[in-house]
Residue, then its C-alpha position, 0 to 999 in steps of 0.5 A: m521464485v514468484t508465487d501467488i496465493r490461492s488458498h483461503s485459510v483466513v476468514e473472508r470479509t465481505v465487501a461490495d464490489d461496486g464503487p471505489a475502494i477509497q474516495v477522498k472529497n475536498l480533504s483539508l487539514a491544518f495544525d494551528d496556522k500551518v496548512i497541511l492539506r487543502d481541498v484534496s480529492f481523488i478516487l482509488d478504483r478497485g484493483h488499481t494503484k494511486i501513487i502520491l508524490g511530493a516534496s517532504g512536508s507536502g502532506k503525502s503521509t498525512i493522507l494515509k493517517l487520515i485514511l486510517g483514522l489516526l488523524r481527523p480532517d478539518g474538512g472534507e470526507i473520506w469513504i472506504n468501501g462505500e462507508r464514510t469514515d471521517t465521522m466514525t467512532e474509534r470502535e466503528l473504525m476498527r471494523v473498517r481497518a480490518h479491510l486495510g493493511m499498512v506497510f510503514q516506513e522502515g518496515a516497523l517490525f517488532d524486534s523481539l518477535t520472530v518473522a512468523e510472530n510478526v507476520g501472524y501478529k494481527l491474526y494471533e491478537e485479533t482473531d480466534l483462528p486455531l494456531d495451526n491455521v495461523r501458522r499455515r497462513v503465515e507460511e503462505v504469505l511468506g512464500f508469496v514474498g519469497l521468504q518462507e525459509h526465514i520464518d523462524k528467524m529474528p528480524s535482526a538476521l534479515s537484510g533491509g529488503q527482506r525486512r520490508r518484504v516481511a512487512i508486506a507479508r504482515a500487512m497482507a496476512a489478514k487478506p485486506g482488500i486495500l494496502l497502504y505503503d508509506e515510503a516502502t523502498t526508502g533507504l534500499d539499494p535499487i536491486t533490493a527496492t525492485s524486489v519490493d516493487e515487484e511484491m506491490v505489482k504482484l498483489r495488485d495484479l494477482e490478488n486484486v489488491s487496491s493500493i496507495i503508494v506514498t513515495h519520493q522514489l521516482r524510479d520505484a514509482f514508475f516501475v510499479a506504474e509501468h509493470e504488471a504481473v502475469r501468469e504464463q505456462g504456470q510461471l509468474r513473471i513481472i513484465p512491462a505493462d501495456a498502455q491499458k494496464c498503465d492507466e490503472a496506476e495514477f499519480i497524484m502530485l502534491k504541492d503546498g498541501g494541494v493537488v497540482f497533477e493527477g494522471n498516468a505515467h505518460e501524462l506525468r512525464e509530458a507535464r510542463d508545469t515547472y514544479i513537476t519538471t523540477f521534481l522529476s529531474 
């Protein structure tokens, strides 16, 4: 069953609605003589999705690490919610990270903690919310991803797709306005991957979450770009998106650390660049 979140059991963080969620300007990074990123720029508008594609080693996941402040760029600027972050101290970054959620490769759950403890980890560790409030929020987000009945299980008792959905629930528990997905569907079968894709679509369309998706799974990338979540007669459904909605998801293709394409799904399919056509085939 598809559900959505409407209650407010977590302290809300105020962010100005004007301006982009993330803006990257002329970003560059090298390790010794190896260039990882070269003059990369893009804007993530609020409630929209950026899907970053590229071969292994093209710098896709590195962009997420730079946005999180885990790496510092050699050049360029990173702006999150109107604040420049690449020059911030670690303490200043902690405040900005409160608005970010991250879904790691393979889920990266804590094996020794229950599903509830994993999902509520940030709230337990970084807030003074009463335990009953945290538990209600955990139940809420697990209901959103359709896993509330597994709340007290250990991660080892879940399937691969269920663990990824728990990871999404954990990332959204503190109500971040921006979610970053690093290869969230890698290693999953197509049916299970689609269930994860649907959670990304629901968060974007029902909760107005801005998202960056790093992936090399083309099927999943196009699914997220070309579907939307709608509410009809009290029921939520995932349906093919119209052209206007499809424009809210933009692709970025990286090659040798630089951007070789930026545009919507239709424009990507119509591209005639040899690298792009080879990648898509």
